[in-house]
VOTOR-313443 format. One record per residue: residue number from 1; y, z, x of N, C-alpha, C, O in turn. Coordinates in pm, 1 decimal. Example, Ala and Ser with C-alpha at 12.3 -4.5 7.8 and 13.67 -1.06 7.14 Angstrom:
! residues 2
> nr	n.y	n.z	n.x	ca.y	ca.z	ca.x	c.y	c.z	c.x	o.y	o.z	o.x
> 1	-569.0	780.0	1319.0	-450.0	780.0	1230.0	-330.0	780.0	1320.0	-331.9	846.5	1423.6 .
> 2	-225.0	708.0	1285.0	-106.0	714.0	1367.0	3.0	787.0	1290.0	113.8	803.9	1340.9 .
This chain:
! residues 164
> nr	n.y	n.z	n.x	ca.y	ca.z	ca.x	c.y	c.z	c.x	o.y	o.z	o.x
> 1	497.9	4532.5	926.8	412.5	4415.2	973.0	427.6	4300.9	896.8	419.6	4288.5	774.6 .
> 2	455.1	4201.4	1000.7	469.2	4047.4	980.5	353.5	3984.8	899.0	235.9	4017.6	914.0 .
> 3	411.3	3862.3	783.8	297.8	3780.1	753.4	339.1	3669.0	838.4	453.8	3655.3	881.0 .
> 4	234.4	3584.0	863.6	261.2	3480.9	917.1	180.1	3343.2	829.3	62.1	3310.7	816.6 .
> 5	305.2	3288.5	781.5	287.0	3165.7	733.4	258.1	3022.8	792.0	352.2	2978.9	858.2 .
> 6	142.0	2935.8	781.4	154.7	2845.9	839.2	143.1	2731.2	732.3	94.3	2745.3	620.2 .
> 7	204.4	2596.5	793.2	212.4	2513.4	659.5	206.0	2386.4	714.5	289.0	2383.8	805.3 .
> 8	141.4	2265.3	704.0	126.2	2174.1	765.2	109.4	2061.5	652.4	30.6	2054.9	558.1 .
> 9	217.1	1969.9	697.7	218.9	1816.0	592.5	159.6	1703.7	690.1	182.9	1727.6	808.6 .
> 10	86.5	1584.1	664.7	77.6	1490.6	720.7	74.7	1381.5	657.8	92.9	1403.9	538.1 .
> 11	56.4	1240.3	686.2	56.8	1151.2	612.6	10.1	1012.2	684.0	83.6	984.6	778.9 .
> 12	-102.0	911.5	659.6	-145.1	836.4	702.3	-95.0	693.8	632.5	-84.8	714.7	511.6 .
> 13	-68.4	589.4	657.3	-68.2	483.4	608.8	-87.8	356.0	665.0	-6.9	318.9	750.0 .
> 14	-209.0	260.2	622.9	-267.8	149.8	661.5	-143.5	22.1	689.9	-55.5	-10.2	610.2 .
> 15	-166.3	-31.4	816.5	-74.1	-92.7	843.1	-149.3	-248.1	856.7	-267.8	-254.0	889.5 .
> 16	-74.8	-364.8	830.5	-126.8	-511.7	881.2	-208.8	-500.6	1027.5	-180.9	-412.5	1108.7 .
> 17	-284.9	-573.9	1044.5	-366.0	-614.1	1168.8	-459.2	-494.9	1170.3	-475.8	-440.1	1279.2 .
> 18	-528.9	-442.4	1053.0	-629.7	-325.1	1092.3	-574.4	-199.5	1171.3	-635.9	-130.1	1252.2 .
> 19	-449.9	-187.6	1130.6	-357.9	-69.5	1215.1	-345.3	-13.0	1068.2	-354.1	-51.3	951.6 .
> 20	-307.3	154.7	1177.2	-291.5	239.0	1085.2	-163.8	315.0	1156.4	-138.1	294.1	1275.0 .
> 21	-92.7	397.1	1082.3	8.4	503.8	1137.1	-23.8	638.8	1092.0	-65.2	634.9	976.2 .
> 22	-20.0	766.8	1144.4	8.2	896.9	1090.1	90.6	979.3	1148.4	118.4	979.7	1268.3 .
> 23	133.7	1054.4	1061.5	224.4	1148.5	1148.8	224.3	1296.4	1035.9	197.9	1311.7	916.7 .
> 24	259.6	1368.9	1124.9	239.6	1527.4	1029.9	298.9	1611.9	1141.3	308.6	1590.0	1262.0 .
> 25	344.8	1740.0	1047.6	410.3	1857.1	1111.7	369.4	1965.6	1054.2	346.8	1976.7	933.7 .
> 26	357.7	2052.8	1139.3	333.4	2223.3	1153.4	467.1	2304.5	1120.2	564.3	2273.4	1189.0 .
> 27	477.1	2359.1	1067.7	561.6	2480.5	1084.8	472.2	2637.9	1108.2	349.3	2632.9	1101.7 .
> 28	526.7	2745.5	1129.6	493.2	2869.1	1126.8	557.7	2961.7	1107.0	612.9	2995.4	1211.8 .
> 29	584.4	3030.2	1018.5	696.9	3150.0	977.9	676.0	3279.2	973.6	559.3	3294.8	937.6 .
> 30	729.9	3385.6	992.3	715.0	3513.5	969.8	801.5	3556.4	867.8	918.0	3521.9	848.2 .
> 31	716.2	3653.1	791.0	776.4	3700.4	679.0	761.9	3843.8	662.6	642.5	3873.2	656.1 .
> 32	849.6	3957.7	652.3	850.2	4073.6	652.4	792.8	4136.1	493.8	735.2	4240.4	462.7 .
> 33	839.7	4017.6	415.9	790.8	4065.3	303.6	723.9	3985.8	178.7	778.1	3887.5	128.4 .
> 34	578.3	4048.6	126.3	508.3	3965.6	89.9	525.8	3908.4	-18.9	431.4	3836.1	-50.6 .
> 35	643.5	3913.2	-118.0	639.0	3887.6	-222.0	757.5	3782.1	-243.7	781.4	3740.6	-357.1 .
> 36	848.6	3729.6	-106.5	853.3	3581.5	-60.9	805.3	3483.6	10.1	871.0	3405.2	78.6 .
> 37	651.6	3486.8	-9.6	578.6	3400.1	32.1	545.8	3276.4	-59.7	503.2	3173.4	-7.5 .
> 38	567.0	3285.7	-208.5	587.2	3164.5	-299.9	707.0	3103.4	-235.2	675.7	3001.9	-173.0 .
> 39	846.4	3135.2	-229.3	944.3	3101.9	-259.7	960.3	3011.4	-88.9	1006.6	2898.6	-72.1 .
> 40	915.9	3087.6	-2.9	905.6	3056.2	142.0	803.0	2953.9	191.9	822.1	2911.2	305.8 .
> 41	700.8	2909.6	126.1	587.8	2850.8	72.0	684.1	2693.2	21.0	687.8	2591.0	89.6 .
> 42	736.1	2707.3	-79.3	792.6	2608.5	-159.7	907.9	2533.6	-61.3	919.4	2411.3	-70.5 .
> 43	989.6	2606.0	29.3	1109.1	2560.0	105.8	1045.4	2493.1	229.5	1085.1	2385.8	274.7 .
> 44	944.5	2564.5	280.0	879.3	2482.7	400.6	781.8	2377.3	357.3	743.2	2297.6	442.8 .
> 45	737.2	2367.8	232.9	683.4	2236.6	185.6	774.1	2094.4	187.3	761.8	1977.0	222.3 .
> 46	880.8	2190.9	121.5	992.0	2037.8	127.5	1057.6	1951.6	229.5	1103.0	1837.8	241.6 .
> 47	1033.5	2103.4	322.8	1094.5	2062.1	452.2	1010.4	1972.3	515.5	1050.5	1865.2	561.3 .
> 48	867.2	2020.1	521.7	801.5	1931.4	617.1	821.9	1800.9	535.8	888.4	1705.8	576.6 .
> 49	757.7	1806.4	416.3	718.1	1679.9	325.6	851.5	1562.3	370.9	841.4	1444.2	404.1 .
> 50	983.9	1656.1	355.1	1133.5	1534.1	379.9	1114.0	1441.8	556.1	1120.5	1323.3	588.8 .
> 51	1086.4	1583.8	639.6	1073.5	1545.6	791.9	948.3	1387.7	799.5	969.4	1285.8	865.3 .
> 52	845.8	1410.4	726.3	714.2	1340.8	769.2	753.7	1217.2	697.0	719.1	1118.7	762.3 .
> 53	803.3	1191.6	605.0	826.6	1093.8	494.5	957.5	989.0	569.8	962.5	866.3	561.5 .
> 54	1058.7	1081.9	644.5	1166.7	1010.7	719.0	1109.8	943.7	813.8	1123.8	824.7	841.8 .
> 55	1025.2	1047.4	877.8	949.5	953.3	1029.8	841.7	878.8	1009.6	797.5	797.5	1090.8 .
> 56	801.9	900.0	915.8	692.1	771.6	925.3	698.7	629.4	887.3	612.2	544.8	909.8 .
> 57	822.3	611.3	821.3	892.8	501.6	797.5	914.3	401.5	926.0	924.0	280.4	906.3 .
> 58	922.0	461.1	1068.3	917.3	386.2	1150.9	792.5	343.5	1234.3	765.4	416.5	1329.6 .
> 59	711.7	233.8	1211.3	565.8	200.0	1274.7	571.9	184.2	1397.5	473.0	219.6	1461.7 .
> 60	673.1	133.9	1461.1	661.4	115.1	1627.2	610.2	-42.4	1617.8	636.0	-132.1	1537.4 .
> 61	541.8	-37.1	1713.8	447.2	-141.3	1746.2	330.7	-192.5	1676.4	260.1	-96.8	1644.7 .
> 62	289.6	-283.4	1645.8	184.3	-329.0	1538.9	120.0	-441.9	1624.3	196.1	-519.2	1682.5 .
> 63	-42.0	-460.4	1638.5	-83.4	-539.6	1679.5	-64.3	-677.3	1624.4	-40.2	-683.6	1503.8 .
> 64	-72.9	-821.1	1712.5	-48.5	-907.6	1634.2	-96.8	-960.1	1554.9	-218.0	-941.2	1545.5 .
> 65	-27.8	-1058.1	1450.3	-170.9	-1100.1	1323.0	-113.2	-1223.9	1345.6	-8.4	-1250.7	1404.3 .
> 66	-211.5	-1311.5	1280.4	-177.4	-1453.7	1278.2	-144.5	-1546.3	1390.1	-94.1	-1658.6	1388.0 .
> 67	-184.8	-1472.6	1486.7	-154.0	-1529.7	1617.3	33.3	-1520.9	1684.5	80.5	-1583.9	1779.2 .
> 68	103.4	-1419.1	1592.1	228.7	-1434.7	1622.3	239.0	-1293.5	1727.9	149.5	-1216.7	1763.3 .
> 69	376.0	-1294.8	1758.9	356.1	-1185.2	1896.0	472.9	-1049.6	1796.3	572.0	-1061.8	1724.3 .
> 70	404.1	-949.8	1837.1	484.1	-826.9	1790.8	608.6	-808.1	1818.0	635.8	-838.9	1934.0 .
> 71	718.8	-759.0	1739.8	867.9	-773.8	1754.5	888.0	-637.5	1819.5	987.1	-624.7	1891.5 .
> 72	785.6	-509.1	1798.4	824.8	-382.7	1853.4	945.4	-316.5	1778.9	1020.9	-233.4	1829.4 .
> 73	952.7	-366.5	1648.6	1003.7	-309.1	1572.3	909.7	-267.8	1426.1	958.0	-197.6	1337.2 .
> 74	787.3	-317.3	1421.1	730.4	-284.6	1301.6	731.2	-418.0	1220.7	737.8	-402.3	1098.8 .
> 75	726.7	-522.6	1257.9	764.9	-610.5	1179.7	698.3	-725.1	1312.7	704.2	-708.6	1434.5 .
> 76	634.5	-844.7	1231.7	583.5	-925.7	1324.3	692.5	-1059.0	1316.1	748.7	-1081.8	1208.9 .
> 77	714.9	-1133.9	1420.6	809.8	-1235.6	1447.7	773.6	-1378.4	1323.0	862.6	-1455.0	1286.0 .
> 78	635.6	-1387.7	1277.7	618.1	-1494.3	1218.8	689.5	-1466.3	1068.3	692.9	-1348.1	1034.1 .
> 79	733.1	-1542.5	997.7	805.2	-1576.7	901.4	684.5	-1522.8	774.5	565.4	-1551.8	763.7 .
> 80	770.9	-1436.0	690.5	693.3	-1398.5	542.3	668.2	-1548.7	474.9	569.1	-1559.3	402.6 .
> 81	752.6	-1664.8	494.7	715.5	-1740.9	412.8	592.1	-1847.4	476.0	539.7	-1945.4	423.1 .
> 82	573.5	-1795.5	588.0	414.8	-1877.3	660.2	291.5	-1812.2	619.2	188.8	-1871.7	586.6 .
> 83	312.5	-1650.9	624.1	182.9	-1596.1	643.8	160.3	-1457.7	550.5	239.6	-1363.5	547.9 .
> 84	58.7	-1464.6	489.0	57.8	-1369.6	435.8	18.9	-1210.3	510.6	-56.1	-1200.3	607.7 .
> 85	73.2	-1116.2	456.2	29.5	-975.3	542.1	-83.5	-919.8	457.1	-144.8	-827.0	509.9 .
> 86	-124.0	-957.9	335.0	-232.6	-888.4	312.4	-362.9	-930.7	367.7	-362.3	-1015.7	456.8 .
> 87	-461.1	-887.4	330.6	-611.2	-954.0	381.0	-625.5	-1097.5	364.4	-516.0	-1140.6	328.2 .
> 88	-690.5	-1169.2	372.0	-758.7	-1310.4	296.9	-811.2	-1316.1	189.2	-793.3	-1406.9	108.0 .
> 89	-907.7	-1186.7	169.4	-986.3	-1208.4	49.7	-892.7	-1139.0	-66.9	-928.4	-1138.5	-184.7 .
> 90	-744.7	-1069.1	-12.6	-677.4	-1035.8	-147.5	-572.2	-1139.6	-159.4	-506.7	-1137.8	-263.6 .
> 91	-536.3	-1257.6	-43.0	-470.3	-1316.5	-97.4	-563.2	-1424.5	-184.5	-498.2	-1486.0	-269.0 .
> 92	-688.1	-1453.1	-178.0	-759.7	-1537.0	-243.7	-786.7	-1513.4	-381.2	-814.6	-1600.9	-463.2 .
> 93	-775.9	-1373.4	-406.5	-836.3	-1298.0	-543.4	-703.7	-1315.6	-602.3	-699.3	-1340.1	-722.9 .
> 94	-548.1	-1302.9	-507.4	-411.2	-1312.5	-602.1	-419.2	-1470.2	-663.8	-378.0	-1513.2	-771.5 .
> 95	-483.7	-1534.2	-560.3	-397.6	-1704.8	-586.2	-519.4	-1720.4	-685.5	-487.1	-1763.4	-796.2 .
> 96	-612.1	-1701.6	-672.3	-757.0	-1758.0	-777.9	-682.4	-1682.6	-942.4	-689.6	-1767.0	-1031.7 .
> 97	-634.6	-1583.3	-978.4	-584.8	-1539.3	-1087.3	-492.5	-1601.0	-1124.6	-477.6	-1645.3	-1238.5 .
> 98	-405.1	-1613.8	-1016.5	-259.4	-1719.9	-1059.0	-343.8	-1843.3	-1111.0	-340.5	-1883.6	-1227.3 .
> 99	-407.6	-1889.0	-1025.3	-480.0	-2037.5	-1088.3	-532.2	-2036.4	-1234.3	-499.0	-2101.4	-1333.5 .
> 100	-595.2	-1971.4	-1220.2	-684.0	-1998.5	-1346.5	-666.2	-1960.7	-1476.9	-734.9	-2001.5	-1570.6 .
> 101	-533.1	-1847.9	-1488.1	-451.9	-1833.6	-1566.8	-321.3	-1912.6	-1583.1	-236.1	-1910.8	-1672.0 .
> 102	-331.2	-1974.5	-1482.3	-172.6	-2082.7	-1493.4	-66.6	-1983.1	-1519.4	-2.5	-1976.6	-1624.3 .
> 103	-53.4	-1911.8	-1424.8	73.7	-1806.5	-1385.2	167.5	-1890.3	-1324.6	128.3	-1977.1	-1246.7 .
> 104	300.9	-1874.5	-1352.9	407.7	-1885.9	-1292.0	399.0	-1807.1	-1147.7	403.1	-1684.6	-1136.1 .
> 105	384.4	-1915.6	-1024.5	409.0	-1840.0	-889.1	529.3	-1745.2	-878.9	518.8	-1631.2	-833.6 .
> 106	651.2	-1801.7	-926.1	777.0	-1746.2	-925.3	769.3	-1618.4	-1004.2	842.0	-1526.0	-967.5 .
> 107	673.0	-1597.5	-1130.6	697.7	-1473.8	-1196.4	600.7	-1356.6	-1090.0	629.7	-1240.5	-1061.4 .
> 108	514.6	-1414.5	-1060.5	420.0	-1302.7	-972.5	475.1	-1262.7	-868.5	441.3	-1150.7	-830.3 .
> 109	575.9	-1337.3	-788.4	659.2	-1308.4	-694.1	744.6	-1225.4	-764.6	745.7	-1114.6	-711.0 .
> 110	807.9	-1230.4	-849.8	907.9	-1135.9	-902.5	834.9	-995.4	-939.9	880.5	-886.3	-905.8 .
> 111	721.4	-1012.0	-1010.9	677.4	-889.4	-1022.6	635.2	-789.5	-899.9	640.1	-667.9	-918.2 .
> 112	587.1	-852.6	-754.7	590.6	-769.4	-630.8	724.9	-741.6	-592.9	742.4	-644.0	-520.1 .
> 113	846.5	-825.3	-637.3	954.1	-770.2	-590.7	981.9	-678.7	-692.5	1054.4	-590.5	-646.4 .
> 114	955.9	-660.1	-812.8	995.8	-544.8	-887.9	955.1	-399.3	-823.0	1022.0	-309.1	-772.6 .
> 115	796.6	-420.2	-850.5	729.0	-333.2	-787.5	733.7	-242.2	-633.1	736.4	-121.5	-609.3 .
> 116	733.3	-364.0	-546.1	685.9	-307.4	-425.6	839.9	-313.8	-316.1	858.7	-238.3	-220.7 .
> 117	947.1	-437.9	-368.3	1095.2	-461.2	-322.8	1052.2	-590.8	-225.0	1134.9	-627.4	-141.5 .
> 118	907.9	-668.9	-235.9	912.9	-772.2	-150.0	834.8	-847.0	-217.4	759.9	-804.4	-305.3 .
> 119	847.5	-1002.6	-172.3	771.3	-1077.9	-232.7	607.8	-1067.4	-209.3	563.7	-979.2	-135.6 .
> 120	511.1	-1170.8	-282.1	397.6	-1153.2	-258.3	310.0	-1201.2	-142.1	190.7	-1180.7	-119.9 .
> 121	374.6	-1250.0	-94.3	349.0	-1271.7	80.3	345.2	-1177.7	201.8	258.7	-1164.6	288.4 .
> 122	519.1	-1086.7	175.7	496.5	-1012.1	226.7	436.9	-883.1	185.5	486.3	-796.9	258.2 .
> 123	360.6	-835.0	109.1	280.1	-713.3	68.8	196.0	-694.6	178.5	152.0	-795.5	233.6 .
> 124	168.0	-593.7	216.9	65.9	-530.0	307.0	-49.1	-528.5	208.7	-50.2	-591.6	103.0 .
> 125	-140.8	-454.4	251.4	-299.6	-407.2	170.2	-291.9	-364.2	73.2	-332.3	-407.6	-34.7 .
> 126	-213.3	-228.6	109.7	-204.7	-119.9	4.7	-120.9	-184.6	-121.4	-150.7	-163.9	-239.0 .
> 127	-20.7	-259.1	-80.9	82.2	-308.6	-216.3	-8.7	-446.8	-262.8	1.8	-478.9	-381.2 .
> 128	-74.3	-508.1	-197.8	-120.9	-618.4	-256.5	-266.0	-587.4	-344.3	-323.8	-661.2	-424.1 .
> 129	-304.0	-438.6	-294.0	-378.3	-387.1	-400.5	-349.9	-358.1	-514.0	-423.2	-371.9	-612.0 .
> 130	-217.6	-306.0	-511.3	-190.8	-236.2	-642.4	-129.6	-342.0	-711.9	-114.9	-327.0	-833.1 .
> 131	-89.2	-451.4	-656.1	-47.4	-615.9	-741.9	-167.8	-646.1	-763.7	-169.5	-711.5	-867.9 .
> 132	-301.4	-630.8	-709.9	-422.5	-711.8	-771.0	-462.1	-591.8	-897.4	-526.1	-642.9	-989.4 .
> 133	-446.0	-508.3	-906.9	-496.1	-403.6	-1000.0	-384.6	-412.8	-1153.5	-417.5	-401.5	-1271.5 .
> 134	-263.4	-434.4	-1100.1	-204.1	-476.4	-1252.2	-217.2	-600.6	-1278.2	-198.7	-623.1	-1397.8 .
> 135	-252.1	-732.0	-1189.1	-315.0	-870.2	-1270.4	-406.2	-852.5	-1334.1	-416.1	-895.5	-1449.0 .
> 136	-519.4	-765.8	-1258.2	-618.2	-773.4	-1348.2	-630.1	-669.6	-1450.8	-732.7	-668.7	-1518.8 .
> 137	-540.7	-583.6	-1470.8	-519.0	-499.6	-1602.0	-455.8	-628.2	-1710.3	-480.8	-635.3	-1830.6 .
> 138	-395.3	-695.1	-1655.4	-299.3	-791.1	-1728.2	-381.0	-894.2	-1789.5	-376.5	-930.8	-1906.9 .
> 139	-484.7	-953.1	-1661.7	-536.3	-1107.6	-1686.1	-690.8	-1081.4	-1623.7	-750.0	-1179.4	-1578.5 .
> 140	-743.0	-975.9	-1621.6	-835.2	-951.1	-1591.3	-962.9	-1026.4	-1611.2	-1045.6	-1047.1	-1522.5 .
> 141	-969.2	-1054.6	-1701.5	-1077.8	-1193.2	-1742.1	-1031.5	-1327.5	-1718.2	-914.2	-1359.3	-1699.0 .
> 142	-1171.3	-1434.9	-1721.5	-1117.1	-1570.1	-1675.1	-1145.3	-1634.9	-1825.0	-1244.8	-1626.6	-1897.0 .
> 143	-986.2	-1720.0	-1848.6	-1043.2	-1798.8	-1986.8	-1174.2	-1880.7	-1950.1	-1185.9	-1916.0	-1832.8 .
> 144	-1241.4	-1903.0	-2011.7	-1392.6	-2013.4	-2013.7	-1391.9	-2126.9	-2104.2	-1480.8	-2211.6	-2111.5 .
> 145	-1260.6	-2121.5	-2188.4	-1275.0	-2268.8	-2292.2	-1373.5	-2245.9	-2381.1	-1384.1	-2331.4	-2469.0 .
> 146	-1445.5	-2159.1	-2383.7	-1547.4	-2156.3	-2511.3	-1521.2	-2036.5	-2614.7	-1595.9	-1995.1	-2703.4 .
> 147	-1393.2	-1992.8	-2577.3	-1376.5	-1844.8	-2667.3	-1401.4	-1727.7	-2627.6	-1362.0	-1622.3	-2677.4 .
> 148	-1505.0	-1752.6	-2485.5	-1550.8	-1617.9	-2412.2	-1470.0	-1590.3	-2294.4	-1410.6	-1678.9	-2232.8 .
> 149	-1468.2	-1472.4	-2264.8	-1398.5	-1418.0	-2146.6	-1495.8	-1367.0	-2035.7	-1592.6	-1300.2	-2072.0 .
> 150	-1479.0	-1390.8	-1916.6	-1550.5	-1329.7	-1848.2	-1491.0	-1251.2	-1753.8	-1397.0	-1296.2	-1688.2 .
> 151	-1535.6	-1130.6	-1736.0	-1452.1	-1007.5	-1648.3	-1437.8	-1039.2	-1511.0	-1546.0	-1076.1	-1465.5 .
> 152	-1340.6	-1039.2	-1421.4	-1333.9	-1044.3	-1282.3	-1383.2	-897.8	-1215.3	-1317.9	-800.6	-1253.2 .
> 153	-1470.5	-877.5	-1138.4	-1486.8	-759.3	-1025.1	-1399.2	-754.6	-932.6	-1370.8	-870.2	-901.5 .
> 154	-1343.9	-683.0	-875.0	-1233.5	-610.1	-760.8	-1270.9	-707.0	-645.7	-1201.8	-725.4	-545.5 .
> 155	-1391.8	-767.8	-673.8	-1430.0	-863.0	-519.7	-1381.8	-995.4	-550.6	-1364.1	-1080.7	-463.6 .
> 156	-1363.2	-1011.0	-656.8	-1319.5	-1142.0	-697.2	-1450.6	-1235.2	-817.4	-1411.3	-1336.4	-875.4 .
> 157	-1583.4	-1189.9	-837.3	-1674.7	-1243.0	-868.6	-1630.2	-1203.0	-1024.4	-1527.9	-1155.9	-1074.1 .
> 158	-1749.9	-1242.6	-1071.8	-1737.7	-1208.0	-1210.6	-1835.5	-1115.1	-1288.0	-1957.0	-1130.7	-1275.8 .
> 159	-1784.1	-1021.3	-1365.3	-1889.2	-930.8	-1405.3	-2039.0	-931.1	-1411.3	-2108.5	-831.0	-1394.1 .
> 160	-2091.6	-1075.6	-1442.3	-2227.9	-1108.4	-1451.5	-2291.6	-1073.8	-1280.0	-2399.8	-1019.3	-1257.8 .
> 161	-2216.2	-1110.4	-1198.3	-2269.9	-1097.2	-1070.5	-2253.9	-1235.8	-999.0	-2271.5	-1243.6	-877.4 .
> 162	-2227.5	-1322.0	-1058.6	-2202.0	-1452.3	-1028.6	-2108.8	-1457.0	-921.4	-2063.8	-1343.0	-909.2 .
> 163	-2053.5	-1540.5	-830.3	-1941.7	-1574.6	-789.2	-1880.1	-1707.0	-828.8	-1953.9	-1794.7	-873.9 .
> 164	-1753.7	-1727.3	-815.6	-1681.2	-1876.4	-827.9	-1653.8	-1932.3	-705.0	-1600.0	-2042.9	-698.1 .
């Protein structure tokens, strides 16, 4: 009697312009020996993961963002120097942290390049969120001149509920 092993692997990524991209693959295999299930499961999982990770890199068409025309290759024609790829709220929080802590913009940009392989303005929402997490961890409170520090919330307001 054959044993049917079915495995599915899928991944969904958030993209600029309130878009997302999802890809999944399912494999069905028949085994004659139940003792081979763990080995075959591990092999199939590796095959599925490799296939999905390789294919999901091709995002295809993206909706226009910031008035630019989509290029059809997953990238907008607007220069990364002109437009931020993350949300306006994320952009404002990054700039607020840089300004209030008098951080060197080039150093923050270099941090983004080390972590994500691209500059701050080119970060998508997920990557910008990771950068914000790191900045909040390092500089998560506002210097207020009287020796005390007020902590930021993720939404850019202070922990006491008052927004700046």
